[in-house]
PDBQT receptor file of N, H, CA, C and O in Angstrom, charges set to zero:
ATOM      1  N   UNK A   1     -49.572 -54.081 -21.256  1.00  0.00    +0.000 N 
ATOM      2  CA  UNK A   1     -50.332 -53.276 -22.214  1.00  0.00    +0.000 C 
ATOM      3  C   UNK A   1     -50.961 -52.053 -21.467  1.00  0.00    +0.000 C 
ATOM      4  O   UNK A   1     -51.057 -50.966 -22.037  1.00  0.00    +0.000 OA
ATOM      5  N   UNK A   2     -51.388 -52.248 -20.180  1.00  0.00    +0.000 N 
ATOM      6  H   UNK A   2     -51.310 -53.131 -19.718  1.00  0.00    +0.000 HD
ATOM      7  CA  UNK A   2     -51.897 -51.129 -19.487  1.00  0.00    +0.000 C 
ATOM      8  C   UNK A   2     -50.840 -50.055 -19.234  1.00  0.00    +0.000 C 
ATOM      9  O   UNK A   2     -51.161 -48.870 -19.136  1.00  0.00    +0.000 OA
ATOM     10  N   UNK A   3     -49.594 -50.471 -19.132  1.00  0.00    +0.000 N 
ATOM     11  H   UNK A   3     -49.333 -51.433 -19.212  1.00  0.00    +0.000 HD
ATOM     12  CA  UNK A   3     -48.570 -49.528 -18.930  1.00  0.00    +0.000 C 
ATOM     13  C   UNK A   3     -48.411 -48.507 -20.162  1.00  0.00    +0.000 C 
ATOM     14  O   UNK A   3     -48.091 -47.331 -19.985  1.00  0.00    +0.000 OA
ATOM     15  N   UNK A   4     -48.643 -49.018 -21.324  1.00  0.00    +0.000 N 
ATOM     16  H   UNK A   4     -48.902 -49.973 -21.468  1.00  0.00    +0.000 HD
ATOM     17  CA  UNK A   4     -48.544 -48.228 -22.450  1.00  0.00    +0.000 C 
ATOM     18  C   UNK A   4     -49.572 -47.067 -22.494  1.00  0.00    +0.000 C 
ATOM     19  O   UNK A   4     -49.279 -45.992 -23.017  1.00  0.00    +0.000 OA
ATOM     20  N   UNK A   5     -50.810 -47.312 -21.920  1.00  0.00    +0.000 N 
ATOM     21  H   UNK A   5     -51.048 -48.185 -21.494  1.00  0.00    +0.000 HD
ATOM     22  CA  UNK A   5     -51.807 -46.320 -21.817  1.00  0.00    +0.000 C 
ATOM     23  C   UNK A   5     -51.359 -45.133 -20.892  1.00  0.00    +0.000 C 
ATOM     24  O   UNK A   5     -51.881 -44.022 -20.998  1.00  0.00    +0.000 OA
ATOM     25  N   UNK A   6     -50.440 -45.392 -20.042  1.00  0.00    +0.000 N 
ATOM     26  H   UNK A   6     -50.017 -46.293 -19.955  1.00  0.00    +0.000 HD
ATOM     27  CA  UNK A   6     -49.927 -44.333 -19.191  1.00  0.00    +0.000 C 
ATOM     28  C   UNK A   6     -48.632 -43.762 -19.738  1.00  0.00    +0.000 C 
ATOM     29  O   UNK A   6     -48.428 -42.553 -19.624  1.00  0.00    +0.000 OA
ATOM     30  N   UNK A   7     -47.786 -44.516 -20.295  1.00  0.00    +0.000 N 
ATOM     31  H   UNK A   7     -47.952 -45.497 -20.387  1.00  0.00    +0.000 HD
ATOM     32  CA  UNK A   7     -46.472 -44.064 -20.860  1.00  0.00    +0.000 C 
ATOM     33  C   UNK A   7     -46.642 -43.230 -22.046  1.00  0.00    +0.000 C 
ATOM     34  O   UNK A   7     -45.982 -42.194 -22.124  1.00  0.00    +0.000 OA
ATOM     35  N   UNK A   8     -47.479 -43.572 -23.013  1.00  0.00    +0.000 N 
ATOM     36  H   UNK A   8     -48.015 -44.414 -22.949  1.00  0.00    +0.000 HD
ATOM     37  CA  UNK A   8     -47.563 -42.793 -24.252  1.00  0.00    +0.000 C 
ATOM     38  C   UNK A   8     -48.160 -41.430 -24.015  1.00  0.00    +0.000 C 
ATOM     39  O   UNK A   8     -47.636 -40.496 -24.622  1.00  0.00    +0.000 OA
ATOM     40  N   UNK A   9     -49.225 -41.167 -23.184  1.00  0.00    +0.000 N 
ATOM     41  H   UNK A   9     -49.651 -41.925 -22.690  1.00  0.00    +0.000 HD
ATOM     42  CA  UNK A   9     -49.579 -39.792 -22.952  1.00  0.00    +0.000 C 
ATOM     43  C   UNK A   9     -48.511 -39.035 -22.141  1.00  0.00    +0.000 C 
ATOM     44  O   UNK A   9     -48.300 -37.843 -22.361  1.00  0.00    +0.000 OA
ATOM     45  N   UNK A  10     -47.826 -39.738 -21.187  1.00  0.00    +0.000 N 
ATOM     46  H   UNK A  10     -47.998 -40.707 -21.008  1.00  0.00    +0.000 HD
ATOM     47  CA  UNK A  10     -46.745 -39.018 -20.499  1.00  0.00    +0.000 C 
ATOM     48  C   UNK A  10     -45.596 -38.611 -21.408  1.00  0.00    +0.000 C 
ATOM     49  O   UNK A  10     -45.018 -37.541 -21.221  1.00  0.00    +0.000 OA
ATOM     50  N   UNK A  11     -45.259 -39.424 -22.371  1.00  0.00    +0.000 N 
ATOM     51  H   UNK A  11     -45.729 -40.294 -22.523  1.00  0.00    +0.000 HD
ATOM     52  CA  UNK A  11     -44.210 -39.097 -23.261  1.00  0.00    +0.000 C 
ATOM     53  C   UNK A  11     -44.584 -37.942 -24.186  1.00  0.00    +0.000 C 
ATOM     54  O   UNK A  11     -43.768 -37.065 -24.471  1.00  0.00    +0.000 OA
ATOM     55  N   UNK A  12     -45.865 -37.959 -24.658  1.00  0.00    +0.000 N 
ATOM     56  H   UNK A  12     -46.528 -38.671 -24.427  1.00  0.00    +0.000 HD
ATOM     57  CA  UNK A  12     -46.334 -36.850 -25.424  1.00  0.00    +0.000 C 
ATOM     58  C   UNK A  12     -46.257 -35.484 -24.626  1.00  0.00    +0.000 C 
ATOM     59  O   UNK A  12     -45.775 -34.466 -25.121  1.00  0.00    +0.000 OA
ATOM     60  N   UNK A  13     -46.757 -35.554 -23.392  1.00  0.00    +0.000 N 
ATOM     61  H   UNK A  13     -47.149 -36.382 -22.989  1.00  0.00    +0.000 HD
ATOM     62  CA  UNK A  13     -46.645 -34.367 -22.499  1.00  0.00    +0.000 C 
ATOM     63  C   UNK A  13     -45.176 -33.979 -22.317  1.00  0.00    +0.000 C 
ATOM     64  O   UNK A  13     -44.866 -32.788 -22.368  1.00  0.00    +0.000 OA
ATOM     65  N   UNK A  14     -44.292 -34.891 -22.114  1.00  0.00    +0.000 N 
ATOM     66  H   UNK A  14     -44.544 -35.858 -22.072  1.00  0.00    +0.000 HD
ATOM     67  CA  UNK A  14     -42.890 -34.570 -21.954  1.00  0.00    +0.000 C 
ATOM     68  C   UNK A  14     -42.316 -33.879 -23.196  1.00  0.00    +0.000 C 
ATOM     69  O   UNK A  14     -41.628 -32.864 -23.084  1.00  0.00    +0.000 OA
ATOM     70  N   UNK A  15     -42.606 -34.437 -24.392  1.00  0.00    +0.000 N 
ATOM     71  H   UNK A  15     -43.165 -35.261 -24.484  1.00  0.00    +0.000 HD
ATOM     72  CA  UNK A  15     -42.117 -33.854 -25.649  1.00  0.00    +0.000 C 
ATOM     73  C   UNK A  15     -42.751 -32.447 -25.851  1.00  0.00    +0.000 C 
ATOM     74  O   UNK A  15     -42.104 -31.519 -26.336  1.00  0.00    +0.000 OA
ATOM     75  N   UNK A  16     -43.977 -32.340 -25.479  1.00  0.00    +0.000 N 
ATOM     76  H   UNK A  16     -44.503 -33.094 -25.085  1.00  0.00    +0.000 HD
ATOM     77  CA  UNK A  16     -44.661 -31.038 -25.610  1.00  0.00    +0.000 C 
ATOM     78  C   UNK A  16     -44.076 -30.008 -24.692  1.00  0.00    +0.000 C 
ATOM     79  O   UNK A  16     -43.957 -28.839 -25.060  1.00  0.00    +0.000 OA
ATOM     80  N   UNK A  17     -43.685 -30.446 -23.426  1.00  0.00    +0.000 N 
ATOM     81  H   UNK A  17     -43.781 -31.395 -23.127  1.00  0.00    +0.000 HD
ATOM     82  CA  UNK A  17     -43.048 -29.539 -22.554  1.00  0.00    +0.000 C 
ATOM     83  C   UNK A  17     -41.612 -29.087 -23.078  1.00  0.00    +0.000 C 
ATOM     84  O   UNK A  17     -41.243 -27.914 -23.024  1.00  0.00    +0.000 OA
ATOM     85  N   UNK A  18     -40.921 -30.010 -23.533  1.00  0.00    +0.000 N 
ATOM     86  H   UNK A  18     -41.221 -30.963 -23.577  1.00  0.00    +0.000 HD
ATOM     87  CA  UNK A  18     -39.546 -29.645 -24.130  1.00  0.00    +0.000 C 
ATOM     88  C   UNK A  18     -39.669 -28.692 -25.296  1.00  0.00    +0.000 C 
ATOM     89  O   UNK A  18     -38.885 -27.755 -25.441  1.00  0.00    +0.000 OA
ATOM     90  N   UNK A  19     -40.697 -28.953 -26.151  1.00  0.00    +0.000 N 
ATOM     91  H   UNK A  19     -41.334 -29.715 -26.034  1.00  0.00    +0.000 HD
ATOM     92  CA  UNK A  19     -40.904 -28.046 -27.313  1.00  0.00    +0.000 C 
ATOM     93  C   UNK A  19     -41.243 -26.685 -26.778  1.00  0.00    +0.000 C 
ATOM     94  O   UNK A  19     -40.727 -25.690 -27.287  1.00  0.00    +0.000 OA
ATOM     95  N   UNK A  20     -42.105 -26.590 -25.752  1.00  0.00    +0.000 N 
ATOM     96  H   UNK A  20     -42.525 -27.398 -25.339  1.00  0.00    +0.000 HD
ATOM     97  CA  UNK A  20     -42.484 -25.295 -25.207  1.00  0.00    +0.000 C 
ATOM     98  C   UNK A  20     -41.261 -24.494 -24.688  1.00  0.00    +0.000 C 
ATOM     99  O   UNK A  20     -41.056 -23.313 -24.971  1.00  0.00    +0.000 OA
ATOM    100  N   UNK A  21     -40.488 -25.244 -23.917  1.00  0.00    +0.000 N 
ATOM    101  H   UNK A  21     -40.654 -26.203 -23.688  1.00  0.00    +0.000 HD
ATOM    102  CA  UNK A  21     -39.222 -24.637 -23.390  1.00  0.00    +0.000 C 
ATOM    103  C   UNK A  21     -38.325 -24.164 -24.496  1.00  0.00    +0.000 C 
ATOM    104  O   UNK A  21     -37.764 -23.074 -24.390  1.00  0.00    +0.000 OA
ATOM    105  N   UNK A  22     -38.156 -24.940 -25.573  1.00  0.00    +0.000 N 
ATOM    106  H   UNK A  22     -38.611 -25.826 -25.659  1.00  0.00    +0.000 HD
ATOM    107  CA  UNK A  22     -37.322 -24.536 -26.689  1.00  0.00    +0.000 C 
ATOM    108  C   UNK A  22     -37.812 -23.257 -27.373  1.00  0.00    +0.000 C 
ATOM    109  O   UNK A  22     -37.041 -22.360 -27.715  1.00  0.00    +0.000 OA
ATOM    110  N   UNK A  23     -39.141 -23.224 -27.551  1.00  0.00    +0.000 N 
ATOM    111  H   UNK A  23     -39.767 -23.953 -27.273  1.00  0.00    +0.000 HD
ATOM    112  CA  UNK A  23     -39.728 -22.073 -28.270  1.00  0.00    +0.000 C 
ATOM    113  C   UNK A  23     -39.582 -20.853 -27.297  1.00  0.00    +0.000 C 
ATOM    114  O   UNK A  23     -39.266 -19.758 -27.762  1.00  0.00    +0.000 OA
ATOM    115  N   UNK A  24     -39.805 -21.018 -25.953  1.00  0.00    +0.000 N 
ATOM    116  H   UNK A  24     -40.062 -21.908 -25.575  1.00  0.00    +0.000 HD
ATOM    117  CA  UNK A  24     -39.630 -19.885 -25.104  1.00  0.00    +0.000 C 
ATOM    118  C   UNK A  24     -38.149 -19.392 -25.144  1.00  0.00    +0.000 C 
ATOM    119  O   UNK A  24     -37.893 -18.189 -25.183  1.00  0.00    +0.000 OA
ATOM    120  N   UNK A  25     -37.236 -20.298 -25.133  1.00  0.00    +0.000 N 
ATOM    121  H   UNK A  25     -37.444 -21.276 -25.102  1.00  0.00    +0.000 HD
ATOM    122  CA  UNK A  25     -35.863 -19.913 -25.191  1.00  0.00    +0.000 C 
ATOM    123  C   UNK A  25     -35.459 -19.094 -26.496  1.00  0.00    +0.000 C 
ATOM    124  O   UNK A  25     -34.680 -18.140 -26.482  1.00  0.00    +0.000 OA
ATOM    125  N   UNK A  26     -36.080 -19.586 -27.595  1.00  0.00    +0.000 N 
ATOM    126  H   UNK A  26     -36.713 -20.361 -27.606  1.00  0.00    +0.000 HD
ATOM    127  CA  UNK A  26     -35.774 -18.920 -28.932  1.00  0.00    +0.000 C 
ATOM    128  C   UNK A  26     -36.429 -17.498 -28.943  1.00  0.00    +0.000 C 
ATOM    129  O   UNK A  26     -35.819 -16.535 -29.409  1.00  0.00    +0.000 OA
ATOM    130  N   UNK A  27     -37.678 -17.393 -28.421  1.00  0.00    +0.000 N 
ATOM    131  H   UNK A  27     -38.173 -18.175 -28.043  1.00  0.00    +0.000 HD
ATOM    132  CA  UNK A  27     -38.420 -16.146 -28.500  1.00  0.00    +0.000 C 
ATOM    133  C   UNK A  27     -37.796 -15.180 -27.434  1.00  0.00    +0.000 C 
ATOM    134  O   UNK A  27     -37.883 -13.973 -27.658  1.00  0.00    +0.000 OA
ATOM    135  N   UNK A  28     -37.194 -15.599 -26.331  1.00  0.00    +0.000 N 
ATOM    136  H   UNK A  28     -37.123 -16.580 -26.149  1.00  0.00    +0.000 HD
ATOM    137  CA  UNK A  28     -36.616 -14.714 -25.391  1.00  0.00    +0.000 C 
ATOM    138  C   UNK A  28     -35.205 -14.273 -25.737  1.00  0.00    +0.000 C 
ATOM    139  O   UNK A  28     -34.609 -13.472 -25.018  1.00  0.00    +0.000 OA
ATOM    140  N   UNK A  29     -34.674 -14.786 -26.823  1.00  0.00    +0.000 N 
ATOM    141  H   UNK A  29     -35.158 -15.437 -27.407  1.00  0.00    +0.000 HD
ATOM    142  CA  UNK A  29     -33.398 -14.280 -27.314  1.00  0.00    +0.000 C 
ATOM    143  C   UNK A  29     -32.208 -14.982 -26.784  1.00  0.00    +0.000 C 
ATOM    144  O   UNK A  29     -31.113 -14.420 -26.794  1.00  0.00    +0.000 OA
ATOM    145  N   UNK A  30     -32.367 -16.199 -26.314  1.00  0.00    +0.000 N 
ATOM    146  H   UNK A  30     -33.257 -16.655 -26.306  1.00  0.00    +0.000 HD
ATOM    147  CA  UNK A  30     -31.229 -16.969 -25.789  1.00  0.00    +0.000 C 
ATOM    148  C   UNK A  30     -30.260 -17.355 -26.862  1.00  0.00    +0.000 C 
ATOM    149  O   UNK A  30     -29.085 -17.538 -26.545  1.00  0.00    +0.000 OA
ATOM    150  N   UNK A  31     -30.654 -17.497 -28.124  1.00  0.00    +0.000 N 
ATOM    151  H   UNK A  31     -31.608 -17.348 -28.381  1.00  0.00    +0.000 HD
ATOM    152  CA  UNK A  31     -29.802 -17.962 -29.181  1.00  0.00    +0.000 C 
ATOM    153  C   UNK A  31     -29.501 -16.790 -30.191  1.00  0.00    +0.000 C 
ATOM    154  O   UNK A  31     -29.137 -17.070 -31.333  1.00  0.00    +0.000 OA
ATOM    155  N   UNK A  32     -29.643 -15.527 -29.802  1.00  0.00    +0.000 N 
ATOM    156  H   UNK A  32     -29.939 -15.300 -28.874  1.00  0.00    +0.000 HD
ATOM    157  CA  UNK A  32     -29.466 -14.409 -30.703  1.00  0.00    +0.000 C 
ATOM    158  C   UNK A  32     -28.041 -14.237 -31.140  1.00  0.00    +0.000 C 
ATOM    159  O   UNK A  32     -27.776 -14.227 -32.342  1.00  0.00    +0.000 OA
ATOM    160  N   UNK A  33     -27.119 -14.102 -30.236  1.00  0.00    +0.000 N 
ATOM    161  H   UNK A  33     -27.334 -14.110 -29.259  1.00  0.00    +0.000 HD
ATOM    162  CA  UNK A  33     -25.772 -13.874 -30.563  1.00  0.00    +0.000 C 
ATOM    163  C   UNK A  33     -24.820 -14.947 -29.961  1.00  0.00    +0.000 C 
ATOM    164  O   UNK A  33     -24.458 -14.948 -28.784  1.00  0.00    +0.000 OA
ATOM    165  N   UNK A  34     -24.466 -15.830 -30.869  1.00  0.00    +0.000 N 
ATOM    166  H   UNK A  34     -24.759 -15.829 -31.825  1.00  0.00    +0.000 HD
ATOM    167  CA  UNK A  34     -23.631 -16.953 -30.462  1.00  0.00    +0.000 C 
ATOM    168  C   UNK A  34     -22.129 -16.696 -30.629  1.00  0.00    +0.000 C 
ATOM    169  O   UNK A  34     -21.314 -17.441 -30.086  1.00  0.00    +0.000 OA
ATOM    170  N   UNK A  35     -21.746 -15.614 -31.398  1.00  0.00    +0.000 N 
ATOM    171  H   UNK A  35     -22.409 -15.009 -31.839  1.00  0.00    +0.000 HD
ATOM    172  CA  UNK A  35     -20.381 -15.375 -31.674  1.00  0.00    +0.000 C 
ATOM    173  C   UNK A  35     -19.704 -14.392 -30.687  1.00  0.00    +0.000 C 
ATOM    174  O   UNK A  35     -18.510 -14.517 -30.414  1.00  0.00    +0.000 OA
ATOM    175  N   UNK A  36     -20.491 -13.390 -30.141  1.00  0.00    +0.000 N 
ATOM    176  H   UNK A  36     -21.461 -13.289 -30.362  1.00  0.00    +0.000 HD
ATOM    177  CA  UNK A  36     -19.852 -12.354 -29.339  1.00  0.00    +0.000 C 
ATOM    178  C   UNK A  36     -19.221 -12.951 -27.999  1.00  0.00    +0.000 C 
ATOM    179  O   UNK A  36     -18.084 -12.604 -27.680  1.00  0.00    +0.000 OA
ATOM    180  N   UNK A  37     -19.941 -13.837 -27.220  1.00  0.00    +0.000 N 
ATOM    181  H   UNK A  37     -20.865 -14.119 -27.479  1.00  0.00    +0.000 HD
ATOM    182  CA  UNK A  37     -19.300 -14.253 -26.030  1.00  0.00    +0.000 C 
ATOM    183  C   UNK A  37     -17.905 -14.935 -26.192  1.00  0.00    +0.000 C 
ATOM    184  O   UNK A  37     -17.057 -14.834 -25.305  1.00  0.00    +0.000 OA
ATOM    185  N   UNK A  38     -17.695 -15.605 -27.300  1.00  0.00    +0.000 N 
ATOM    186  H   UNK A  38     -18.384 -15.687 -28.021  1.00  0.00    +0.000 HD
ATOM    187  CA  UNK A  38     -16.442 -16.272 -27.412  1.00  0.00    +0.000 C 
ATOM    188  C   UNK A  38     -15.348 -15.322 -27.900  1.00  0.00    +0.000 C 
ATOM    189  O   UNK A  38     -14.166 -15.645 -27.789  1.00  0.00    +0.000 OA
ATOM    190  N   UNK A  39     -15.728 -14.124 -28.451  1.00  0.00    +0.000 N 
ATOM    191  H   UNK A  39     -16.688 -13.861 -28.541  1.00  0.00    +0.000 HD
ATOM    192  CA  UNK A  39     -14.753 -13.204 -28.863  1.00  0.00    +0.000 C 
ATOM    193  C   UNK A  39     -14.531 -11.991 -27.771  1.00  0.00    +0.000 C 
ATOM    194  O   UNK A  39     -13.638 -11.156 -27.917  1.00  0.00    +0.000 OA
ATOM    195  N   UNK A  40     -15.354 -11.991 -26.774  1.00  0.00    +0.000 N 
ATOM    196  H   UNK A  40     -16.079 -12.669 -26.656  1.00  0.00    +0.000 HD
ATOM    197  CA  UNK A  40     -15.265 -10.916 -25.705  1.00  0.00    +0.000 C 
ATOM    198  C   UNK A  40     -14.027 -11.095 -24.929  1.00  0.00    +0.000 C 
ATOM    199  O   UNK A  40     -13.511 -10.099 -24.421  1.00  0.00    +0.000 OA
ATOM    200  N   UNK A  41     -13.507 -12.235 -24.786  1.00  0.00    +0.000 N 
ATOM    201  H   UNK A  41     -13.927 -13.044 -25.198  1.00  0.00    +0.000 HD
ATOM    202  CA  UNK A  41     -12.296 -12.490 -24.028  1.00  0.00    +0.000 C 
ATOM    203  C   UNK A  41     -11.058 -11.832 -24.640  1.00  0.00    +0.000 C 
ATOM    204  O   UNK A  41     -10.085 -11.574 -23.932  1.00  0.00    +0.000 OA
ATOM    205  N   UNK A  42     -11.085 -11.561 -25.938  1.00  0.00    +0.000 N 
ATOM    206  H   UNK A  42     -11.875 -11.771 -26.513  1.00  0.00    +0.000 HD
ATOM    207  CA  UNK A  42     -10.025 -10.992 -26.638  1.00  0.00    +0.000 C 
ATOM    208  C   UNK A  42     -10.080  -9.427 -26.663  1.00  0.00    +0.000 C 
ATOM    209  O   UNK A  42      -9.098  -8.774 -27.017  1.00  0.00    +0.000 OA
ATOM    210  N   UNK A  43     -11.255  -8.844 -26.276  1.00  0.00    +0.000 N 
ATOM    211  H   UNK A  43     -12.053  -9.374 -25.988  1.00  0.00    +0.000 HD
ATOM    212  CA  UNK A  43     -11.370  -7.404 -26.263  1.00  0.00    +0.000 C 
ATOM    213  C   UNK A  43     -10.415  -6.859 -25.203  1.00  0.00    +0.000 C 
ATOM    214  O   UNK A  43     -10.223  -7.449 -24.140  1.00  0.00    +0.000 OA
ATOM    215  N   UNK A  44      -9.812  -5.687 -25.542  1.00  0.00    +0.000 N 
ATOM    216  H   UNK A  44      -9.967  -5.208 -26.406  1.00  0.00    +0.000 HD
ATOM    217  CA  UNK A  44      -8.883  -5.046 -24.703  1.00  0.00    +0.000 C 
ATOM    218  C   UNK A  44      -9.597  -4.103 -23.762  1.00  0.00    +0.000 C 
ATOM    219  O   UNK A  44     -10.178  -3.098 -24.173  1.00  0.00    +0.000 OA
ATOM    220  N   UNK A  45      -9.540  -4.454 -22.473  1.00  0.00    +0.000 N 
ATOM    221  H   UNK A  45      -9.069  -5.270 -22.139  1.00  0.00    +0.000 HD
ATOM    222  CA  UNK A  45     -10.266  -3.604 -21.508  1.00  0.00    +0.000 C 
ATOM    223  C   UNK A  45      -9.213  -2.808 -20.606  1.00  0.00    +0.000 C 
ATOM    224  O   UNK A  45      -9.559  -2.399 -19.498  1.00  0.00    +0.000 OA
ATOM    225  N   UNK A  46      -8.031  -2.614 -21.056  1.00  0.00    +0.000 N 
ATOM    226  H   UNK A  46      -7.751  -2.946 -21.957  1.00  0.00    +0.000 HD
ATOM    227  CA  UNK A  46      -7.042  -1.973 -20.314  1.00  0.00    +0.000 C 
ATOM    228  C   UNK A  46      -7.385  -0.473 -20.083  1.00  0.00    +0.000 C 
ATOM    229  O   UNK A  46      -6.959   0.122 -19.093  1.00  0.00    +0.000 OA
ATOM    230  N   UNK A  47      -8.141   0.103 -20.992  1.00  0.00    +0.000 N 
ATOM    231  H   UNK A  47      -8.487  -0.380 -21.797  1.00  0.00    +0.000 HD
ATOM    232  CA  UNK A  47      -8.466   1.489 -20.909  1.00  0.00    +0.000 C 
ATOM    233  C   UNK A  47      -9.388   1.780 -19.765  1.00  0.00    +0.000 C 
ATOM    234  O   UNK A  47      -9.470   2.914 -19.292  1.00  0.00    +0.000 OA
ATOM    235  N   UNK A  48     -10.118   0.709 -19.294  1.00  0.00    +0.000 N 
ATOM    236  H   UNK A  48     -10.050  -0.211 -19.678  1.00  0.00    +0.000 HD
ATOM    237  CA  UNK A  48     -10.897   0.923 -18.128  1.00  0.00    +0.000 C 
ATOM    238  C   UNK A  48     -10.186   0.457 -16.841  1.00  0.00    +0.000 C 
ATOM    239  O   UNK A  48     -10.467  -0.572 -16.226  1.00  0.00    +0.000 OA
ATOM    240  N   UNK A  49      -9.227   1.352 -16.513  1.00  0.00    +0.000 N 
ATOM    241  H   UNK A  49      -8.999   2.188 -17.013  1.00  0.00    +0.000 HD
ATOM    242  CA  UNK A  49      -8.305   0.982 -15.306  1.00  0.00    +0.000 C 
ATOM    243  C   UNK A  49      -9.125   1.233 -14.003  1.00  0.00    +0.000 C 
ATOM    244  O   UNK A  49     -10.047   2.045 -13.921  1.00  0.00    +0.000 OA
ATOM    245  N   UNK A  50      -8.684   0.448 -13.014  1.00  0.00    +0.000 N 
ATOM    246  H   UNK A  50      -7.935  -0.212 -13.080  1.00  0.00    +0.000 HD
ATOM    247  CA  UNK A  50      -9.382   0.567 -11.691  1.00  0.00    +0.000 C 
ATOM    248  C   UNK A  50      -9.031   2.028 -11.099  1.00  0.00    +0.000 C 
ATOM    249  O   UNK A  50      -8.016   2.625 -11.458  1.00  0.00    +0.000 OA
ATOM    250  N   UNK A  51      -9.857   2.506 -10.256  1.00  0.00    +0.000 N 
ATOM    251  H   UNK A  51     -10.682   2.021  -9.964  1.00  0.00    +0.000 HD
ATOM    252  CA  UNK A  51      -9.557   3.754  -9.676  1.00  0.00    +0.000 C 
ATOM    253  C   UNK A  51      -8.130   3.814  -8.946  1.00  0.00    +0.000 C 
ATOM    254  O   UNK A  51      -7.745   2.930  -8.181  1.00  0.00    +0.000 OA
ATOM    255  N   UNK A  52      -7.464   4.844  -9.238  1.00  0.00    +0.000 N 
ATOM    256  H   UNK A  52      -7.776   5.563  -9.860  1.00  0.00    +0.000 HD
ATOM    257  CA  UNK A  52      -6.146   4.945  -8.695  1.00  0.00    +0.000 C 
ATOM    258  C   UNK A  52      -5.022   4.390  -9.619  1.00  0.00    +0.000 C 
ATOM    259  O   UNK A  52      -3.850   4.708  -9.421  1.00  0.00    +0.000 OA
ATOM    260  N   UNK A  53      -5.377   3.591 -10.592  1.00  0.00    +0.000 N 
ATOM    261  H   UNK A  53      -6.330   3.333 -10.753  1.00  0.00    +0.000 HD
ATOM    262  CA  UNK A  53      -4.403   3.110 -11.506  1.00  0.00    +0.000 C 
ATOM    263  C   UNK A  53      -4.360   3.917 -12.804  1.00  0.00    +0.000 C 
ATOM    264  O   UNK A  53      -5.418   4.350 -13.259  1.00  0.00    +0.000 OA
ATOM    265  N   UNK A  54      -3.283   4.129 -13.382  1.00  0.00    +0.000 N 
ATOM    266  H   UNK A  54      -2.423   3.777 -13.012  1.00  0.00    +0.000 HD
ATOM    267  CA  UNK A  54      -3.149   4.830 -14.620  1.00  0.00    +0.000 C 
ATOM    268  C   UNK A  54      -3.097   6.318 -14.441  1.00  0.00    +0.000 C 
ATOM    269  O   UNK A  54      -2.975   7.050 -15.423  1.00  0.00    +0.000 OA
ATOM    270  N   UNK A  55      -3.184   6.797 -13.208  1.00  0.00    +0.000 N 
ATOM    271  H   UNK A  55      -3.283   6.202 -12.410  1.00  0.00    +0.000 HD
ATOM    272  CA  UNK A  55      -3.142   8.274 -12.936  1.00  0.00    +0.000 C 
ATOM    273  C   UNK A  55      -1.839   8.520 -12.259  1.00  0.00    +0.000 C 
ATOM    274  O   UNK A  55      -1.239   7.631 -11.655  1.00  0.00    +0.000 OA
ATOM    275  N   UNK A  56      -1.390   9.819 -12.379  1.00  0.00    +0.000 N 
ATOM    276  H   UNK A  56      -1.878  10.541 -12.870  1.00  0.00    +0.000 HD
ATOM    277  CA  UNK A  56      -0.196  10.186 -11.728  1.00  0.00    +0.000 C 
ATOM    278  C   UNK A  56      -0.527  10.386 -10.259  1.00  0.00    +0.000 C 
ATOM    279  O   UNK A  56      -1.272  11.303  -9.913  1.00  0.00    +0.000 OA
ATOM    280  N   UNK A  57       0.040   9.504  -9.352  1.00  0.00    +0.000 N 
ATOM    281  H   UNK A  57       0.645   8.759  -9.633  1.00  0.00    +0.000 HD
ATOM    282  CA  UNK A  57      -0.241   9.508  -7.961  1.00  0.00    +0.000 C 
ATOM    283  C   UNK A  57       0.838  10.300  -7.255  1.00  0.00    +0.000 C 
ATOM    284  O   UNK A  57       0.720  10.573  -6.061  1.00  0.00    +0.000 OA
ATOM    285  N   UNK A  58       1.923  10.687  -7.992  1.00  0.00    +0.000 N 
ATOM    286  H   UNK A  58       2.019  10.465  -8.962  1.00  0.00    +0.000 HD
ATOM    287  CA  UNK A  58       2.963  11.496  -7.325  1.00  0.00    +0.000 C 
ATOM    288  C   UNK A  58       3.963  10.562  -6.621  1.00  0.00    +0.000 C 
ATOM    289  O   UNK A  58       4.746  11.061  -5.813  1.00  0.00    +0.000 OA
ATOM    290  N   UNK A  59       3.992   9.253  -6.868  1.00  0.00    +0.000 N 
ATOM    291  H   UNK A  59       3.356   8.847  -7.524  1.00  0.00    +0.000 HD
ATOM    292  CA  UNK A  59       4.921   8.428  -6.112  1.00  0.00    +0.000 C 
ATOM    293  C   UNK A  59       6.129   8.143  -6.917  1.00  0.00    +0.000 C 
ATOM    294  O   UNK A  59       6.960   7.337  -6.498  1.00  0.00    +0.000 OA
ATOM    295  N   UNK A  60       6.283   8.766  -8.068  1.00  0.00    +0.000 N 
ATOM    296  H   UNK A  60       5.608   9.421  -8.409  1.00  0.00    +0.000 HD
ATOM    297  CA  UNK A  60       7.504   8.574  -8.838  1.00  0.00    +0.000 C 
ATOM    298  C   UNK A  60       7.403   7.524  -9.959  1.00  0.00    +0.000 C 
ATOM    299  O   UNK A  60       8.278   7.445 -10.822  1.00  0.00    +0.000 OA
ATOM    300  N   UNK A  61       6.358   6.741  -9.938  1.00  0.00    +0.000 N 
ATOM    301  H   UNK A  61       5.648   6.805  -9.238  1.00  0.00    +0.000 HD
ATOM    302  CA  UNK A  61       6.173   5.687 -10.978  1.00  0.00    +0.000 C 
ATOM    303  C   UNK A  61       5.422   6.313 -12.155  1.00  0.00    +0.000 C 
ATOM    304  O   UNK A  61       4.560   7.177 -11.998  1.00  0.00    +0.000 OA
ATOM    305  N   UNK A  62       5.794   5.834 -13.327  1.00  0.00    +0.000 N 
ATOM    306  H   UNK A  62       6.494   5.132 -13.455  1.00  0.00    +0.000 HD
ATOM    307  CA  UNK A  62       5.116   6.396 -14.510  1.00  0.00    +0.000 C 
ATOM    308  C   UNK A  62       4.219   5.419 -15.103  1.00  0.00    +0.000 C 
ATOM    309  O   UNK A  62       3.565   5.710 -16.104  1.00  0.00    +0.000 OA
TER     310      UNK A  62
């Protein structure tokens, strides 16, 4: 019985801490855009060539 007097307040503090972390994550924008990251992999980034690529270097390659 004495153990319950310790475990119940600890569990309430634990749940309160989790709720505070969840509210902080929501307010800081962690869940704002759930769709963009999964579609970013399909975006074409070939137009951002590395330096020296895609330019005429005069070596005969087109």
